All heavy atoms as a GROMACS GRO file, in nm:
protein
  591
    1MET      N    1  -3.940   1.428  -1.674
    1MET     CA    2  -3.824   1.364  -1.718
    1MET      C    3  -3.698   1.424  -1.643
    1MET      O    4  -3.605   1.350  -1.609
    1MET     CB    5  -3.799   1.390  -1.865
    1MET     CG    6  -3.679   1.319  -1.924
    1MET     SD    7  -3.698   1.145  -1.914
    1MET     CE    8  -3.547   1.093  -1.980
    2LYS      N    9  -3.705   1.558  -1.617
    2LYS     CA   10  -3.593   1.626  -1.544
    2LYS      C   11  -3.585   1.571  -1.406
    2LYS      O   12  -3.473   1.554  -1.359
    2LYS     CB   13  -3.608   1.774  -1.549
    2LYS     CG   14  -3.483   1.852  -1.507
    2LYS     CD   15  -3.489   2.002  -1.544
    2LYS     CE   16  -3.566   2.077  -1.446
    2LYS     NZ   17  -3.553   2.219  -1.463
    3ARG      N   18  -3.698   1.562  -1.340
    3ARG     CA   19  -3.697   1.506  -1.200
    3ARG      C   20  -3.652   1.363  -1.200
    3ARG      O   21  -3.588   1.328  -1.091
    3ARG     CB   22  -3.842   1.522  -1.142
    3ARG     CG   23  -3.867   1.664  -1.098
    3ARG     CD   24  -3.999   1.664  -1.018
    3ARG     NE   25  -4.106   1.647  -1.121
    3ARG     CZ   26  -4.228   1.644  -1.076
    3ARG    NH1   27  -4.271   1.677  -0.957
    3ARG    NH2   28  -4.331   1.625  -1.177
    4THR      N   29  -3.680   1.285  -1.294
    4THR     CA   30  -3.634   1.146  -1.300
    4THR      C   31  -3.479   1.145  -1.308
    4THR      O   32  -3.415   1.059  -1.233
    4THR     CB   33  -3.699   1.074  -1.414
    4THR    OG1   34  -3.839   1.093  -1.411
    4THR    CG2   35  -3.657   0.930  -1.424
    5LEU      N   36  -3.423   1.230  -1.391
    5LEU     CA   37  -3.284   1.225  -1.406
    5LEU      C   38  -3.208   1.274  -1.278
    5LEU      O   39  -3.115   1.221  -1.230
    5LEU     CB   40  -3.240   1.316  -1.524
    5LEU     CG   41  -3.098   1.323  -1.567
    5LEU    CD1   42  -3.046   1.185  -1.599
    5LEU    CD2   43  -3.072   1.421  -1.672
    6ILE      N   44  -3.271   1.374  -1.221
    6ILE     CA   45  -3.213   1.429  -1.085
    6ILE      C   46  -3.224   1.322  -0.984
    6ILE      O   47  -3.135   1.300  -0.900
    6ILE     CB   48  -3.287   1.559  -1.042
    6ILE    CG1   49  -3.251   1.668  -1.146
    6ILE    CG2   50  -3.252   1.601  -0.905
    6ILE    CD1   51  -3.330   1.801  -1.125
    7GLY      N   52  -3.336   1.257  -0.973
    7GLY     CA   53  -3.356   1.152  -0.877
    7GLY      C   54  -3.264   1.030  -0.894
    7GLY      O   55  -3.204   0.980  -0.801
    8CYS      N   56  -3.241   0.990  -1.018
    8CYS     CA   57  -3.142   0.887  -1.044
    8CYS      C   58  -2.995   0.926  -1.013
    8CYS      O   59  -2.927   0.842  -0.960
    8CYS     CB   60  -3.150   0.851  -1.196
    8CYS     SG   61  -3.302   0.768  -1.241
    9CYS      N   62  -2.968   1.056  -1.032
    9CYS     CA   63  -2.832   1.097  -0.994
    9CYS      C   64  -2.811   1.098  -0.847
    9CYS      O   65  -2.705   1.056  -0.796
    9CYS     CB   66  -2.808   1.238  -1.053
    9CYS     SG   67  -2.780   1.232  -1.236
   10LEU      N   68  -2.925   1.144  -0.774
   10LEU     CA   69  -2.913   1.145  -0.635
   10LEU      C   70  -2.903   1.005  -0.570
   10LEU      O   71  -2.823   0.978  -0.481
   10LEU     CB   72  -3.029   1.218  -0.578
   10LEU     CG   73  -3.032   1.378  -0.587
   10LEU    CD1   74  -3.161   1.432  -0.537
   10LEU    CD2   75  -2.912   1.437  -0.527
   11VAL      N   76  -2.977   0.912  -0.626
   11VAL     CA   77  -2.981   0.768  -0.580
   11VAL      C   78  -2.843   0.716  -0.602
   11VAL      O   79  -2.783   0.643  -0.519
   11VAL     CB   80  -3.092   0.688  -0.643
   11VAL    CG1   81  -3.074   0.540  -0.625
   11VAL    CG2   82  -3.222   0.734  -0.587
   12LEU      N   83  -2.795   0.738  -0.724
   12LEU     CA   84  -2.654   0.681  -0.754
   12LEU      C   85  -2.545   0.738  -0.665
   12LEU      O   86  -2.467   0.666  -0.619
   12LEU     CB   87  -2.630   0.712  -0.903
   12LEU     CG   88  -2.492   0.654  -0.957
   12LEU    CD1   89  -2.498   0.503  -0.954
   12LEU    CD2   90  -2.478   0.710  -1.099
   13ALA      N   91  -2.547   0.864  -0.644
   13ALA     CA   92  -2.446   0.927  -0.556
   13ALA      C   93  -2.461   0.885  -0.417
   13ALA      O   94  -2.361   0.850  -0.351
   13ALA     CB   95  -2.460   1.080  -0.566
   14GLY      N   96  -2.583   0.869  -0.359
   14GLY     CA   97  -2.608   0.823  -0.235
   14GLY      C   98  -2.553   0.678  -0.218
   14GLY      O   99  -2.503   0.638  -0.119
   15ALA      N  100  -2.591   0.593  -0.317
   15ALA     CA  101  -2.556   0.449  -0.305
   15ALA      C  102  -2.409   0.436  -0.314
   15ALA      O  103  -2.348   0.347  -0.246
   15ALA     CB  104  -2.623   0.373  -0.422
   16MET      N  105  -2.340   0.508  -0.406
   16MET     CA  106  -2.198   0.502  -0.410
   16MET      C  107  -2.128   0.551  -0.280
   16MET      O  108  -2.031   0.484  -0.236
   16MET     CB  109  -2.141   0.586  -0.532
   16MET     CG  110  -2.171   0.520  -0.661
   16MET     SD  111  -2.133   0.625  -0.801
   16MET     CE  112  -1.963   0.674  -0.769
   17GLY      N  113  -2.184   0.651  -0.219
   17GLY     CA  114  -2.129   0.693  -0.092
   17GLY      C  115  -2.145   0.596   0.020
   17GLY      O  116  -2.052   0.568   0.094
   18ILE      N  117  -2.262   0.539   0.032
   18ILE     CA  118  -2.292   0.445   0.137
   18ILE      C  119  -2.198   0.314   0.108
   18ILE      O  120  -2.141   0.257   0.206
   18ILE     CB  121  -2.440   0.402   0.136
   18ILE    CG1  122  -2.522   0.522   0.195
   18ILE    CG2  123  -2.464   0.280   0.223
   18ILE    CD1  124  -2.665   0.505   0.192
   19SER      N  125  -2.180   0.274  -0.013
   19SER     CA  126  -2.095   0.160  -0.045
   19SER      C  127  -1.955   0.186  -0.007
   19SER      O  128  -1.888   0.106   0.050
   19SER     CB  129  -2.102   0.124  -0.194
   19SER     OG  130  -2.233   0.093  -0.233
   20ALA      N  131  -1.905   0.310  -0.044
   20ALA     CA  132  -1.771   0.344  -0.013
   20ALA      C  133  -1.743   0.343   0.142
   20ALA      O  134  -1.644   0.291   0.192
   20ALA     CB  135  -1.725   0.482  -0.063
   21PHE      N  136  -1.832   0.403   0.216
   21PHE     CA  137  -1.818   0.416   0.360
   21PHE      C  138  -1.838   0.276   0.429
   21PHE      O  139  -1.775   0.243   0.530
   21PHE     CB  140  -1.913   0.514   0.422
   21PHE     CG  141  -1.885   0.653   0.374
   21PHE    CD1  142  -1.989   0.731   0.321
   21PHE    CD2  143  -1.756   0.708   0.381
   21PHE    CE1  144  -1.959   0.860   0.278
   21PHE    CE2  145  -1.726   0.831   0.337
   21PHE     CZ  146  -1.828   0.911   0.283
   22SER      N  147  -1.918   0.185   0.372
   22SER     CA  148  -1.937   0.056   0.423
   22SER      C  149  -1.810  -0.025   0.401
   22SER      O  150  -1.766  -0.099   0.482
   22SER     CB  151  -2.054  -0.014   0.354
   22SER     OG  152  -2.176   0.050   0.381
   23ILE      N  153  -1.742  -0.008   0.285
   23ILE     CA  154  -1.620  -0.079   0.265
   23ILE      C  155  -1.510  -0.030   0.352
   23ILE      O  156  -1.435  -0.106   0.415
   23ILE     CB  157  -1.578  -0.060   0.117
   23ILE    CG1  158  -1.670  -0.140   0.020
   23ILE    CG2  159  -1.428  -0.104   0.091
   23ILE    CD1  160  -1.656  -0.114  -0.130
   24CYS      N  161  -1.507   0.108   0.379
   24CYS     CA  162  -1.410   0.162   0.474
   24CYS      C  163  -1.436   0.108   0.610
   24CYS      O  164  -1.338   0.077   0.685
   24CYS     CB  165  -1.418   0.308   0.473
   24CYS     SG  166  -1.355   0.389   0.320
   25ALA      N  167  -1.561   0.100   0.652
   25ALA     CA  168  -1.589   0.047   0.786
   25ALA      C  169  -1.550  -0.102   0.798
   25ALA      O  170  -1.517  -0.143   0.906
   25ALA     CB  171  -1.730   0.066   0.816
   26ALA      N  172  -1.569  -0.172   0.690
   26ALA     CA  173  -1.540  -0.316   0.695
   26ALA      C  174  -1.387  -0.347   0.701
   26ALA      O  175  -1.341  -0.440   0.768
   26ALA     CB  176  -1.601  -0.388   0.570
   27LEU      N  177  -1.309  -0.252   0.647
   27LEU     CA  178  -1.166  -0.272   0.641
   27LEU      C  179  -1.094  -0.205   0.760
   27LEU      O  180  -0.971  -0.219   0.773
   27LEU     CB  181  -1.108  -0.217   0.512
   27LEU     CG  182  -1.157  -0.293   0.381
   27LEU    CD1  183  -1.097  -0.224   0.265
   27LEU    CD2  184  -1.116  -0.437   0.389
   28THR      N  185  -1.168  -0.126   0.841
   28THR     CA  186  -1.106  -0.057   0.955
   28THR      C  187  -1.076  -0.157   1.067
   28THR      O  188  -1.167  -0.228   1.112
   28THR     CB  189  -1.203   0.049   1.007
   28THR    OG1  190  -1.237   0.137   0.908
   28THR    CG2  191  -1.138   0.121   1.131
   29PRO      N  192  -0.949  -0.166   1.107
   29PRO     CA  193  -0.913  -0.254   1.224
   29PRO      C  194  -0.960  -0.185   1.354
   29PRO      O  195  -0.936  -0.076   1.381
   29PRO     CB  196  -0.767  -0.265   1.216
   29PRO     CG  197  -0.715  -0.147   1.146
   29PRO     CD  198  -0.828  -0.110   1.055
   30LEU      N  199  -1.034  -0.268   1.428
   30LEU     CA  200  -1.087  -0.220   1.559
   30LEU      C  201  -1.023  -0.298   1.672
   30LEU      O  202  -0.990  -0.416   1.661
   30LEU     CB  203  -1.244  -0.231   1.570
   30LEU     CG  204  -1.321  -0.155   1.466
   30LEU    CD1  205  -1.463  -0.189   1.481
   30LEU    CD2  206  -1.301  -0.004   1.490
   31SER      N  207  -0.998  -0.228   1.789
   31SER     CA  208  -0.951  -0.289   1.903
   31SER      C  209  -1.054  -0.363   1.972
   31SER      O  210  -1.032  -0.467   2.033
   31SER     CB  211  -0.879  -0.188   1.993
   31SER     OG  212  -0.972  -0.087   2.032
   32GLY      N  213  -1.184  -0.315   1.962
   32GLY     CA  214  -1.293  -0.384   2.027
   32GLY      C  215  -1.418  -0.302   2.010
   32GLY      O  216  -1.408  -0.183   1.988
   33TRP      N  217  -1.524  -0.360   2.035
   33TRP     CA  218  -1.658  -0.299   2.015
   33TRP      C  219  -1.750  -0.363   2.112
   33TRP      O  220  -1.745  -0.482   2.148
   33TRP     CB  221  -1.706  -0.290   1.875
   33TRP     CG  222  -1.731  -0.423   1.812
   33TRP    CD1  223  -1.859  -0.490   1.824
   33TRP    CD2  224  -1.646  -0.506   1.739
   33TRP    NE1  225  -1.845  -0.610   1.753
   33TRP    CE2  226  -1.719  -0.623   1.705
   33TRP    CE3  227  -1.511  -0.499   1.703
   33TRP    CZ2  228  -1.658  -0.728   1.626
   33TRP    CZ3  229  -1.458  -0.597   1.628
   33TRP    CH2  230  -1.528  -0.712   1.600
   34SER      N  231  -1.862  -0.282   2.141
   34SER     CA  232  -1.960  -0.341   2.232
   34SER      C  233  -2.081  -0.381   2.143
   34SER      O  234  -2.093  -0.343   2.034
   34SER     CB  235  -2.003  -0.239   2.339
   34SER     OG  236  -2.045  -0.118   2.282
   35THR      N  237  -2.169  -0.456   2.210
   35THR     CA  238  -2.282  -0.513   2.138
   35THR      C  239  -2.386  -0.408   2.089
   35THR      O  240  -2.433  -0.415   1.972
   35THR     CB  241  -2.354  -0.619   2.222
   35THR    OG1  242  -2.252  -0.713   2.257
   35THR    CG2  243  -2.461  -0.690   2.143
   36PRO      N  244  -2.426  -0.310   2.165
   36PRO     CA  245  -2.536  -0.218   2.120
   36PRO      C  246  -2.501  -0.151   1.992
   36PRO      O  247  -2.576  -0.154   1.901
   36PRO     CB  248  -2.550  -0.125   2.240
   36PRO     CG  249  -2.512  -0.207   2.363
   36PRO     CD  250  -2.400  -0.289   2.316
   37PRO      N  251  -2.390  -0.078   1.974
   37PRO     CA  252  -2.375  -0.014   1.846
   37PRO      C  253  -2.324  -0.112   1.741
   37PRO      O  254  -2.351  -0.087   1.623
   37PRO     CB  255  -2.269   0.102   1.870
   37PRO     CG  256  -2.198   0.060   1.992
   37PRO     CD  257  -2.292  -0.027   2.076
   38GLY      N  258  -2.248  -0.212   1.775
   38GLY     CA  259  -2.201  -0.308   1.684
   38GLY      C  260  -2.074  -0.269   1.613
   38GLY      O  261  -2.022  -0.154   1.632
   39ARG      N  262  -2.020  -0.354   1.538
   39ARG     CA  263  -1.890  -0.332   1.473
   39ARG      C  264  -1.901  -0.225   1.368
   39ARG      O  265  -1.811  -0.146   1.356
   39ARG     CB  266  -1.835  -0.470   1.409
   39ARG     CG  267  -1.699  -0.448   1.344
   39ARG     CD  268  -1.657  -0.578   1.283
   39ARG     NE  269  -1.516  -0.572   1.245
   39ARG     CZ  270  -1.472  -0.524   1.127
   39ARG    NH1  271  -1.564  -0.473   1.041
   39ARG    NH2  272  -1.348  -0.521   1.094
   40PHE      N  273  -2.002  -0.227   1.287
   40PHE     CA  274  -2.015  -0.132   1.172
   40PHE      C  275  -2.018   0.009   1.224
   40PHE      O  276  -1.946   0.097   1.184
   40PHE     CB  277  -2.138  -0.165   1.092
   40PHE     CG  278  -2.165  -0.069   0.976
   40PHE    CD1  279  -2.089  -0.083   0.865
   40PHE    CD2  280  -2.256   0.025   0.985
   40PHE    CE1  281  -2.104   0.018   0.759
   40PHE    CE2  282  -2.277   0.120   0.886
   40PHE     CZ  283  -2.206   0.100   0.769
   41TRP      N  284  -2.116   0.034   1.322
   41TRP     CA  285  -2.127   0.171   1.376
   41TRP      C  286  -2.001   0.216   1.453
   41TRP      O  287  -1.981   0.333   1.450
   41TRP     CB  288  -2.257   0.179   1.456
   41TRP     CG  289  -2.376   0.191   1.367
   41TRP    CD1  290  -2.472   0.094   1.354
   41TRP    CD2  291  -2.409   0.294   1.270
   41TRP    NE1  292  -2.567   0.133   1.248
   41TRP    CE2  293  -2.532   0.253   1.207
   41TRP    CE3  294  -2.356   0.413   1.236
   41TRP    CZ2  295  -2.589   0.327   1.109
   41TRP    CZ3  296  -2.407   0.493   1.138
   41TRP    CH2  297  -2.528   0.444   1.076
   42THR      N  298  -1.941   0.134   1.520
   42THR     CA  299  -1.823   0.164   1.599
   42THR      C  300  -1.712   0.204   1.492
   42THR      O  301  -1.637   0.305   1.513
   42THR     CB  302  -1.774   0.046   1.674
   42THR    OG1  303  -1.879   0.006   1.771
   42THR    CG2  304  -1.650   0.085   1.758
   43ALA      N  305  -1.705   0.135   1.389
   43ALA     CA  306  -1.601   0.170   1.282
   43ALA      C  307  -1.633   0.307   1.220
   43ALA      O  308  -1.546   0.385   1.189
   43ALA     CB  309  -1.591   0.066   1.173
   44ILE      N  310  -1.759   0.323   1.190
   44ILE     CA  311  -1.808   0.464   1.135
   44ILE      C  312  -1.777   0.568   1.224
   44ILE      O  313  -1.724   0.676   1.200
   44ILE     CB  314  -1.957   0.458   1.100
   44ILE    CG1  315  -1.987   0.362   0.989
   44ILE    CG2  316  -2.012   0.592   1.070
   44ILE    CD1  317  -1.937   0.410   0.852
   45MET      N  318  -1.807   0.547   1.363
   45MET     CA  319  -1.789   0.657   1.455
   45MET      C  320  -1.637   0.687   1.482
   45MET      O  321  -1.591   0.796   1.492
   45MET     CB  322  -1.851   0.624   1.584
   45MET     CG  323  -2.004   0.636   1.582
   45MET     SD  324  -2.084   0.615   1.736
   45MET     CE  325  -2.090   0.438   1.746
   46GLU      N  326  -1.554   0.578   1.493
   46GLU     CA  327  -1.404   0.593   1.513
   46GLU      C  328  -1.342   0.649   1.389
   46GLU      O  329  -1.241   0.725   1.408
   46GLU     CB  330  -1.340   0.458   1.538
   46GLU     CG  331  -1.363   0.413   1.682
   46GLU     CD  332  -1.282   0.287   1.721
   46GLU    OE1  333  -1.207   0.246   1.635
   46GLU    OE2  334  -1.307   0.234   1.816
   47GLY      N  335  -1.390   0.633   1.271
   47GLY     CA  336  -1.332   0.688   1.153
   47GLY      C  337  -1.384   0.830   1.122
   47GLY      O  338  -1.353   0.882   1.017
   48ASP      N  339  -1.465   0.886   1.204
   48ASP     CA  340  -1.524   1.023   1.186
   48ASP      C  341  -1.602   1.029   1.056
   48ASP      O  342  -1.599   1.120   0.977
   48ASP     CB  343  -1.416   1.128   1.193
   48ASP     CG  344  -1.362   1.146   1.332
   48ASP    OD1  345  -1.441   1.121   1.432
   48ASP    OD2  346  -1.249   1.188   1.343
   49LEU      N  347  -1.674   0.916   1.030
   49LEU     CA  348  -1.755   0.914   0.897
   49LEU      C  349  -1.901   0.928   0.914
   49LEU      O  350  -1.977   0.905   0.832
   49LEU     CB  351  -1.717   0.781   0.824
   49LEU     CG  352  -1.573   0.754   0.786
   49LEU    CD1  353  -1.562   0.618   0.736
   49LEU    CD2  354  -1.536   0.853   0.679
   50VAL      N  355  -1.940   0.975   1.044
   50VAL     CA  356  -2.082   0.984   1.073
   50VAL      C  357  -2.150   1.088   0.979
   50VAL      O  358  -2.252   1.060   0.918
   50VAL     CB  359  -2.103   1.015   1.223
   50VAL    CG1  360  -2.256   1.028   1.241
   50VAL    CG2  361  -2.052   0.904   1.303
   51PHE      N  362  -2.093   1.206   0.963
   51PHE     CA  363  -2.152   1.314   0.880
   51PHE      C  364  -2.161   1.277   0.733
   51PHE      O  365  -2.260   1.281   0.670
   51PHE     CB  366  -2.084   1.446   0.901
   51PHE     CG  367  -2.137   1.557   0.822
   51PHE    CD1  368  -2.262   1.606   0.849
   51PHE    CD2  369  -2.066   1.605   0.715
   51PHE    CE1  370  -2.311   1.708   0.775
   51PHE    CE2  371  -2.121   1.706   0.634
   51PHE     CZ  372  -2.239   1.758   0.663
   52PRO      N  373  -2.042   1.226   0.674
   52PRO     CA  374  -2.052   1.191   0.534
   52PRO      C  375  -2.145   1.075   0.506
   52PRO      O  376  -2.217   1.066   0.404
   52PRO     CB  377  -1.912   1.148   0.496
   52PRO     CG  378  -1.824   1.209   0.601
   52PRO     CD  379  -1.912   1.220   0.722
   53PHE      N  380  -2.145   0.978   0.598
   53PHE     CA  381  -2.235   0.861   0.587
   53PHE      C  382  -2.390   0.909   0.588
   53PHE      O  383  -2.472   0.869   0.514
   53PHE     CB  384  -2.211   0.757   0.696
   53PHE     CG  385  -2.301   0.634   0.674
   53PHE    CD1  386  -2.251   0.533   0.584
   53PHE    CD2  387  -2.414   0.612   0.748
   53PHE    CE1  388  -2.325   0.422   0.572
   53PHE    CE2  389  -2.489   0.499   0.737
   53PHE     CZ  390  -2.446   0.398   0.645
   54SER      N  391  -2.415   1.004   0.674
   54SER     CA  392  -2.551   1.066   0.694
   54SER      C  393  -2.589   1.138   0.564
   54SER      O  394  -2.703   1.133   0.518
   54SER     CB  395  -2.559   1.155   0.807
   54SER     OG  396  -2.527   1.082   0.926
   55VAL      N  397  -2.497   1.216   0.515
   55VAL     CA  398  -2.524   1.286   0.384
   55VAL      C  399  -2.555   1.191   0.270
   55VAL      O  400  -2.650   1.213   0.188
   55VAL     CB  401  -2.408   1.381   0.351
   55VAL    CG1  402  -2.422   1.440   0.217
   55VAL    CG2  403  -2.388   1.500   0.456
   56SER      N  404  -2.476   1.086   0.263
   56SER     CA  405  -2.502   0.982   0.154
   56SER      C  406  -2.634   0.918   0.174
   56SER      O  407  -2.712   0.899   0.075
   56SER     CB  408  -2.391   0.877   0.158
   56SER     OG  409  -2.269   0.930   0.126
   57LEU      N  410  -2.669   0.892   0.297
   57LEU     CA  411  -2.803   0.832   0.319
   57LEU      C  412  -2.918   0.930   0.290
   57LEU      O  413  -3.018   0.886   0.231
   57LEU     CB  414  -2.807   0.788   0.476
   57LEU     CG  415  -2.934   0.714   0.506
   57LEU    CD1  416  -2.939   0.573   0.440
   57LEU    CD2  417  -2.932   0.685   0.664
   58LEU      N  418  -2.890   1.060   0.320
   58LEU     CA  419  -2.995   1.163   0.291
   58LEU      C  420  -3.007   1.174   0.136
   58LEU      O  421  -3.119   1.184   0.092
   58LEU     CB  422  -2.949   1.295   0.350
   58LEU     CG  423  -3.046   1.404   0.322
   58LEU    CD1  424  -3.175   1.388   0.399
   58LEU    CD2  425  -2.983   1.534   0.370
   59LEU      N  426  -2.900   1.172   0.063
   59LEU     CA  427  -2.910   1.173  -0.081
   59LEU      C  428  -2.984   1.061  -0.141
   59LEU      O  429  -3.064   1.076  -0.234
   59LEU     CB  430  -2.764   1.182  -0.149
   59LEU     CG  431  -2.691   1.310  -0.126
   59LEU    CD1  432  -2.549   1.290  -0.182
   59LEU    CD2  433  -2.757   1.420  -0.199
   60LEU      N  434  -2.955   0.943  -0.092
   60LEU     CA  435  -3.021   0.828  -0.137
   60LEU      C  436  -3.179   0.830  -0.104
   60LEU      O  437  -3.257   0.813  -0.199
   60LEU     CB  438  -2.964   0.701  -0.068
   60LEU     CG  439  -3.030   0.566  -0.105
   60LEU    CD1  440  -2.987   0.524  -0.239
   60LEU    CD2  441  -2.990   0.455  -0.008
   61ILE      N  442  -3.212   0.870   0.007
   61ILE     CA  443  -3.353   0.882   0.044
   61ILE      C  444  -3.427   0.989  -0.030
   61ILE      O  445  -3.532   0.974  -0.083
   61ILE     CB  446  -3.368   0.911   0.198
   61ILE    CG1  447  -3.330   0.779   0.277
   61ILE    CG2  448  -3.510   0.941   0.229
   61ILE    CD1  449  -3.316   0.802   0.425
   62LEU      N  450  -3.358   1.111  -0.049
   62LEU     CA  451  -3.413   1.221  -0.130
   62LEU      C  452  -3.430   1.173  -0.278
   62LEU      O  453  -3.542   1.203  -0.338
   62LEU     CB  454  -3.327   1.336  -0.121
   62LEU     CG  455  -3.376   1.465  -0.191
   62LEU    CD1  456  -3.504   1.516  -0.123
   62LEU    CD2  457  -3.270   1.572  -0.182
   63GLY      N  458  -3.336   1.110  -0.331
   63GLY     CA  459  -3.353   1.056  -0.469
   63GLY      C  460  -3.464   0.955  -0.484
   63GLY      O  461  -3.536   0.960  -0.583
   64LEU      N  462  -3.481   0.857  -0.390
   64LEU     CA  463  -3.590   0.765  -0.394
   64LEU      C  464  -3.724   0.840  -0.386
   64LEU      O  465  -3.822   0.800  -0.452
   64LEU     CB  466  -3.568   0.663  -0.277
   64LEU     CG  467  -3.464   0.560  -0.304
   64LEU    CD1  468  -3.446   0.478  -0.173
   64LEU    CD2  469  -3.492   0.473  -0.422
   65ILE      N  470  -3.736   0.939  -0.298
   65ILE     CA  471  -3.858   1.015  -0.285
   65ILE      C  472  -3.893   1.087  -0.422
   65ILE      O  473  -4.010   1.083  -0.462
   65ILE     CB  474  -3.850   1.118  -0.169
   65ILE    CG1  475  -3.848   1.043  -0.037
   65ILE    CG2  476  -3.964   1.222  -0.178
   65ILE    CD1  477  -3.817   1.127   0.087
   66LEU      N  478  -3.794   1.148  -0.478
   66LEU     CA  479  -3.820   1.214  -0.613
   66LEU      C  480  -3.862   1.106  -0.717
   66LEU      O  481  -3.953   1.136  -0.787
   66LEU     CB  482  -3.685   1.289  -0.666
   66LEU     CG  483  -3.666   1.422  -0.605
   66LEU    CD1  484  -3.528   1.468  -0.654
   66LEU    CD2  485  -3.766   1.515  -0.642
   67LEU      N  486  -3.802   0.994  -0.721
   67LEU     CA  487  -3.841   0.891  -0.816
   67LEU      C  488  -3.982   0.841  -0.786
   67LEU      O  489  -4.056   0.814  -0.879
   67LEU     CB  490  -3.737   0.778  -0.810
   67LEU     CG  491  -3.607   0.812  -0.884
   67LEU    CD1  492  -3.513   0.691  -0.861
   67LEU    CD2  493  -3.620   0.843  -1.019
   68ILE      N  494  -4.012   0.816  -0.664
   68ILE     CA  495  -4.154   0.776  -0.626
   68ILE      C  496  -4.251   0.876  -0.667
   68ILE      O  497  -4.359   0.842  -0.720
   68ILE     CB  498  -4.151   0.735  -0.481
   68ILE    CG1  499  -4.077   0.611  -0.460
   68ILE    CG2  500  -4.295   0.721  -0.431
   68ILE    CD1  501  -4.058   0.574  -0.308
   69ILE      N  502  -4.221   1.004  -0.636
   69ILE     CA  503  -4.316   1.107  -0.682
   69ILE      C  504  -4.339   1.115  -0.828
   69ILE      O  505  -4.443   1.135  -0.880
   69ILE     CB  506  -4.268   1.246  -0.622
   69ILE    CG1  507  -4.292   1.257  -0.475
   69ILE    CG2  508  -4.344   1.364  -0.690
   69ILE    CD1  509  -4.224   1.375  -0.412
   70GLU      N  510  -4.229   1.094  -0.900
   70GLU     CA  511  -4.234   1.101  -1.054
   70GLU      C  512  -4.318   0.981  -1.097
   70GLU      O  513  -4.390   0.996  -1.197
   70GLU     CB  514  -4.095   1.099  -1.108
   70GLU     CG  515  -4.088   1.121  -1.257
   70GLU     CD  516  -4.131   1.254  -1.303
   70GLU    OE1  517  -4.131   1.343  -1.211
   70GLU    OE2  518  -4.172   1.277  -1.414
   71ILE      N  519  -4.299   0.870  -1.038
   71ILE     CA  520  -4.375   0.751  -1.084
   71ILE      C  521  -4.528   0.772  -1.052
   71ILE      O  522  -4.608   0.738  -1.137
   71ILE     CB  523  -4.321   0.620  -1.012
   71ILE    CG1  524  -4.183   0.583  -1.063
   71ILE    CG2  525  -4.421   0.507  -1.024
   71ILE    CD1  526  -4.118   0.470  -0.994
   72ILE      N  527  -4.561   0.820  -0.933
   72ILE     CA  528  -4.695   0.847  -0.902
   72ILE      C  529  -4.761   0.948  -0.986
   72ILE      O  530  -4.873   0.925  -1.035
   72ILE     CB  531  -4.706   0.886  -0.744
   72ILE    CG1  532  -4.677   0.766  -0.664
   72ILE    CG2  533  -4.845   0.935  -0.719
   72ILE    CD1  534  -4.664   0.795  -0.519
   73THR      N  535  -4.692   1.058  -1.015
   73THR     CA  536  -4.748   1.161  -1.109
   73THR      C  537  -4.770   1.100  -1.254
   73THR      O  538  -4.849   1.140  -1.320
   73THR     CB  539  -4.668   1.287  -1.103
   73THR    OG1  540  -4.537   1.258  -1.138
   73THR    CG2  541  -4.670   1.356  -0.967
   74GLY      N  542  -4.669   1.021  -1.290
   74GLY     CA  543  -4.678   0.958  -1.426
   74GLY      C  544  -4.805   0.873  -1.439
   74GLY      O  545  -4.872   0.877  -1.538
   75PHE      N  546  -4.836   0.790  -1.331
   75PHE     CA  547  -4.951   0.712  -1.338
   75PHE      C  548  -5.080   0.797  -1.332
   75PHE      O  549  -5.175   0.758  -1.393
   75PHE     CB  550  -4.948   0.608  -1.220
   75PHE     CG  551  -4.860   0.490  -1.249
   75PHE    CD1  552  -4.779   0.441  -1.146
   75PHE    CD2  553  -4.859   0.430  -1.369
   75PHE    CE1  554  -4.690   0.342  -1.169
   75PHE    CE2  555  -4.775   0.320  -1.396
   75PHE     CZ  556  -4.694   0.275  -1.294
   76MET      N  557  -5.078   0.903  -1.260
   76MET     CA  558  -5.194   0.988  -1.247
   76MET      C  559  -5.221   1.065  -1.379
   76MET      O  560  -5.342   1.081  -1.416
   76MET     CB  561  -5.175   1.095  -1.145
   76MET     CG  562  -5.162   1.034  -0.998
   76MET     SD  563  -5.314   0.943  -0.959
   76MET     CE  564  -5.347   1.009  -0.798
   77LYS      N  565  -5.129   1.094  -1.462
   77LYS     CA  566  -5.142   1.165  -1.581
   77LYS      C  567  -5.197   1.070  -1.689
   77LYS      O  568  -5.273   1.114  -1.779
   77LYS     CB  569  -5.013   1.216  -1.636
   77LYS     CG  570  -4.961   1.342  -1.565
   77LYS     CD  571  -4.831   1.392  -1.621
   77LYS     CE  572  -4.774   1.506  -1.539
   77LYS     NZ  573  -4.645   1.546  -1.593
   78LYS      N  574  -5.164   0.941  -1.682
   78LYS     CA  575  -5.213   0.843  -1.770
   78LYS      C  576  -5.368   0.801  -1.756
   78LYS      O  577  -5.432   0.761  -1.852
   78LYS     CB  578  -5.128   0.716  -1.772
   78LYS     CG  579  -4.995   0.735  -1.826
   78LYS     CD  580  -4.920   0.598  -1.828
   78LYS     CE  581  -4.779   0.626  -1.886
   78LYS     NZ  582  -4.709   0.497  -1.893
   79GLN      N  583  -5.412   0.831  -1.636
   79GLN     CA  584  -5.556   0.800  -1.603
   79GLN      C  585  -5.649   0.909  -1.639
   79GLN      O  586  -5.636   1.013  -1.663
   79GLN     CB  587  -5.577   0.756  -1.459
   79GLN     CG  588  -5.502   0.624  -1.428
   79GLN     CD  589  -5.512   0.577  -1.287
   79GLN    OE1  590  -5.574   0.651  -1.210
   79GLN    NE2  591  -5.478   0.466  -1.257
   0.00000   0.00000   0.00000
């Protein structure tokens, strides 16, 4: 139960962070961008948001991993 709560908190924090940085990137006025990185990544890089975006993504992935492990161990205990 404790791992489930921790996993849910990590997923929530990561999702909120990614949402906030995505909104910031969408509202950032750009002078121009090239096709390979695209508008989103250019806005993230110009706003110096690469590290916070990466941390939010890491929190989201870590929380999902914890929840998946908890689900798998819950099914194993029932069998």
